[in-house]
C-alpha positions in Angstrom: -9.0 -63.8 59.3 -7.0 -64.8 56.3 -8.9 -67.0 53.8 -8.2 -70.7 53.9 -7.4 -70.8 50.1 -4.7 -68.1 50.6 -3.2 -69.8 53.6 -3.1 -73.2 51.9 -1.7 -71.8 48.7 1.0 -69.9 50.5 1.9 -72.9 52.6 2.2 -75.1 49.6 4.4 -72.4 47.9 6.7 -72.1 50.8 7.2 -75.8 51.5 7.0 -77.0 47.9 10.8 -77.3 47.3 11.6 -79.5 50.3 8.4 -81.5 50.2 8.6 -82.2 46.5 12.2 -83.5 46.7 11.3 -85.4 49.8 8.4 -87.2 48.3 9.8 -87.8 44.8 13.4 -88.6 45.7 14.3 -89.3 49.4 11.1 -90.9 50.7 11.6 -94.2 48.8 15.0 -95.0 50.5 15.3 -95.5 54.2 19.0 -94.3 54.2 18.0 -91.0 52.7 15.1 -90.5 55.1 17.6 -90.9 58.0 19.9 -88.3 56.4 16.9 -85.9 56.1 16.0 -86.4 59.7 19.6 -85.9 60.9 20.0 -82.8 58.7 16.9 -81.3 60.2 18.3 -81.8 63.7 21.5 -80.0 62.7 19.4 -77.1 61.3 17.7 -76.8 64.7 21.1 -76.8 66.3 22.1 -73.9 64.1 19.1 -72.0 65.4 20.2 -72.7 68.9 23.7 -71.6 68.2 22.5 -68.4 66.5 20.4 -67.5 69.5 23.3 -68.1 71.9 25.6 -65.9 69.7 23.0 -63.2 69.7 22.5 -63.1 73.5 25.5 -60.8 74.3 24.1 -58.1 71.9 20.5 -58.3 73.2 21.1 -55.7 75.9 22.5 -53.1 73.5 19.0 -52.0 72.3 20.1 -51.4 68.7 16.5 -51.2 67.4 16.3 -51.7 63.6 20.1 -51.9 63.4 19.9 -55.2 65.3 19.3 -57.0 62.1 23.0 -56.4 61.2 23.8 -58.6 64.2 21.1 -61.2 63.6 21.9 -61.9 60.0 25.7 -62.6 60.4 25.2 -64.8 63.4 22.5 -66.8 61.7 24.4 -67.2 58.5 27.6 -68.3 60.2 25.7 -70.6 62.5 24.0 -72.3 59.5 27.3 -72.6 57.7 28.9 -74.2 60.7 26.0 -76.6 61.1 26.2 -77.7 57.4 30.0 -78.3 57.7 29.5 -80.2 61.0 26.8 -82.4 59.4 28.9 -83.2 56.4 31.9 -84.0 58.7 29.8 -86.4 60.8 28.5 -87.9 57.5 32.0 -88.6 56.4 32.9 -90.3 59.7 29.8 -92.5 59.5 30.4 -93.3 55.9 34.0 -94.4 56.6 32.9 -96.8 59.3 30.2 -98.3 57.0 32.7 -98.7 54.2 35.2 -100.3 56.4 32.7 -102.8 57.7 31.5 -103.6 54.2 35.0 -104.1 53.0 35.8 -106.5 55.8 32.7 -108.4 55.0 33.6 -108.6 51.3 37.1 -109.9 52.2 35.6 -112.6 54.4 33.2 -113.6 51.7 35.9 -113.8 49.1 38.1 -116.0 51.3 35.1 -118.3 52.1 34.2 -118.6 48.4 37.9 -119.2 47.5 38.3 -122.0 50.1 35.0 -123.6 49.1 36.1 -123.5 45.4 39.4 -125.1 46.3 37.7 -127.9 48.2 35.4 -128.6 45.3 38.2 -128.3 42.8 36.2 -125.9 40.6 38.5 -122.9 41.0 37.4 -119.3 41.3 34.5 -118.7 39.1 33.2 -115.5 40.6 32.0 -112.9 38.2 34.3 -109.8 38.2 31.7 -107.7 36.4 29.2 -108.2 39.2 29.1 -105.0 41.4 30.4 -105.5 45.0 28.5 -104.4 48.1 30.6 -101.3 48.3 29.8 -100.3 44.8 26.1 -100.9 45.3 26.1 -98.8 48.4 28.0 -96.0 46.6 25.4 -96.0 43.8 22.6 -95.7 46.3 24.3 -93.4 48.8 26.8 -91.1 47.3 27.6 -87.4 47.8 25.0 -86.3 45.3 22.0 -88.2 46.7 23.1 -87.6 50.3 23.6 -83.9 49.6 20.1 -83.6 48.1 18.6 -85.5 51.0 20.5 -83.4 53.6 19.5 -80.2 51.7 15.8 -81.3 52.1 16.3 -81.6 55.8 17.9 -78.2 56.1 15.5 -76.5 53.8 12.4 -77.9 55.5 13.2 -76.8 59.0 14.7 -73.5 57.7 11.2 -72.9 56.2 9.5 -73.9 59.4 11.6 -71.4 61.4 11.4 -68.7 58.8 7.7 -69.0 57.9 5.9 -71.3 60.4 5.2 -68.6 62.9 3.7 -66.2 60.4 1.7 -69.0 58.8 0.2 -70.0 62.2 -0.6 -66.4 63.2 -2.5 -65.8 60.0 -5.0 -68.4 61.0 -6.2 -66.2 63.9 -9.2 -63.9 63.7 -7.1 -60.7 63.7 -7.2 -60.1 60.0 -4.6 -60.3 57.2 -1.2 -58.7 57.8 0.3 -56.2 55.3 3.8 -54.7 55.5 4.6 -51.1 55.0 7.4 -52.1 52.6 5.0 -54.1 50.4 1.4 -53.0 50.5 0.4 -54.7 47.2 0.3 -58.2 48.6 -0.3 -59.8 52.0 2.7 -60.5 54.2 1.9 -64.2 54.2 2.4 -64.4 50.4 5.4 -62.1 50.4 7.1 -64.3 53.0 6.1 -67.5 51.2 8.0 -66.3 48.1 11.1 -65.7 50.1 10.8 -69.1 51.9 10.4 -70.8 48.5 13.6 -69.4 47.2 15.5 -70.0 50.4 14.3 -73.6 50.3 15.9 -74.1 46.9 19.1 -72.3 47.9 19.4 -74.4 51.0 19.5 -77.6 48.9 22.1 -76.0 46.6 24.2 -74.8 49.6 24.3 -78.2 51.2 25.3 -79.8 47.9 28.1 -77.3 47.6 29.1 -78.0 51.2 29.3 -81.7 50.4 31.6 -80.9 47.5 33.9 -78.6 49.4 34.2 -80.8 52.4 35.0 -83.8 50.2 37.8 -81.9 48.5 39.3 -80.9 51.8 38.9 -84.5 53.1 40.7 -86.0 50.0 43.5 -83.4 50.2 44.1 -84.4 53.8 44.2 -88.1 53.2 46.1 -87.7 49.9 44.9 -91.1 48.8 42.3 -92.1 46.2 42.6 -95.7 45.3 42.8 -97.3 48.8 40.5 -95.0 50.8 37.5 -96.4 52.5 35.2 -93.7 51.1 34.8 -92.3 47.6 33.4 -89.0 46.3 30.2 -89.0 44.4 32.0 -88.7 41.1 34.3 -91.6 42.0 31.9 -94.4 42.4 34.0 -96.7 40.2 37.4 -95.9 41.6 37.8 -99.2 43.5 36.1 -101.5 41.1 39.5 -103.1 40.1 40.8 -103.3 43.6 38.6 -106.3 44.5 40.8 -108.9 42.7 44.2 -107.4 43.6 44.1 -104.8 46.4 47.9 -104.3 46.7 48.6 -103.8 43.0 50.4 -100.5 42.2 49.1 -100.8 38.6 45.6 -100.9 40.0 46.2 -97.8 42.0 47.5 -95.8 39.0 44.6 -97.0 36.8 42.1 -96.0 39.5 43.7 -92.6 39.9 43.6 -91.9 36.2 39.9 -93.1 36.0 39.0 -90.9 39.0 40.7 -87.9 37.4 38.8 -88.4 34.1 35.5 -88.7 35.9 35.9 -85.6 38.0 35.1 -83.2 35.2 33.1 -80.8 37.4 35.8 -80.0 39.9 36.9 -76.4 40.5 40.2 -77.5 42.0 40.9 -80.9 43.5 42.8 -79.8 46.5 42.3 -78.1 49.9 42.2 -74.6 48.3 39.4 -75.6 46.0 37.3 -77.0 48.8 37.7 -74.0 51.0 36.8 -71.7 48.1 33.5 -73.5 47.6 32.7 -73.2 51.3 33.6 -69.4 51.2 31.3 -69.1 48.2 28.5 -70.7 50.1 28.9 -68.3 53.0 29.1 -65.2 50.7 26.0 -66.2 48.7 24.1 -66.9 51.9 25.1 -63.4 53.2 24.0 -61.9 49.9 20.6 -63.6 50.0 20.0 -62.7 53.6 20.9 -59.0 53.3 18.7 -58.8 50.2 15.7 -59.3 52.5 16.5 -56.2 54.5 14.6 -53.7 52.4 11.5 -55.9 52.7 11.7 -55.5 56.5 12.9 -51.9 57.0 12.1 -49.9 53.9 8.6 -48.4 53.5 7.5 -47.9 49.9 4.6 -45.6 50.5 
C-alpha cells in the first residue's frame, strides 16, 4: 500500500494549479464560480464525445497502436468543447449586456424626467462607471477565461489522474512503470497532471481570445456592440451620453485599437490561427506522453 504522505503529496501536486487559482481568484465571485462549474460540465461532455468517437475503432484490436486513435479523438473533443463553451458564454454575455443596457436607458430617462420636473437639470456624474462597465471590469474575457480554465483543468486532472490516485490507496502495493522505474507511477503521473492543469488554463484563455476575434470580425462593429472584448472594457464609456454620435463611434474605435496591443491579428484569420495553435500545442503535449506509456527504459 502506498504511504499516506506520498499519496497526499502527489494529489496536492496534481491538483495544485486548478485548486490554487480557484481558491485565490475565482472562489470570491459567484459569477466566476458559475463559470467554473459550467466549464467542468463541458469538460465532461468532451470525455463523452471522445468515447463516442473511439467506439468505431474499438473492434479493430490495434493493441499499443490504439493510442494513436485515442489521442486525436480526445484532443479534438476537448478543443470542440472549449470552443462550444466560449460560444455559449458569448451568447449569454450578449443577453446580459442587452438587459443591462435597457435598464440603463430606463434609468437615464427616469432621472432626466425627474430632473426636468424639479427644474434642476441633468446633474449626473459622467465619470461614474455605468453598470455595463462595472460588469465588464468584474467579468471580462481575462477573468472568465481563467475561471473556465480552472473548470477544464480540474476535471481534466480528475479524469487523467483520479483513477490512479484511488487505486494507489488499495493494499496491492505501489505501482511502478517499466518506462520509468526510478519513481512510482503515482508521482510520475502527478507531474504530468500538474503541467496539463497549467496548460488547460492557457488553452482556454487562448480559445477565448481566438473566438472573440472571430466574433468581432463577423459583427464588424466595435462601438455599438452589446459585448466587448477583455481589452476593450472602456470602448462604450462615451456612448452613454450620446449613443448615435458618429464622432463617439470613431473615438471608441481609435481607443479600442490603441488598447488592443496584444493582438496577433484583429480579424477572422487571426482568431482561427490562435485556435489552430491551441490544437497543435495540445497534440504536441499529448503525443509527448507516449514514451512514458510505451517505451521501456530498462
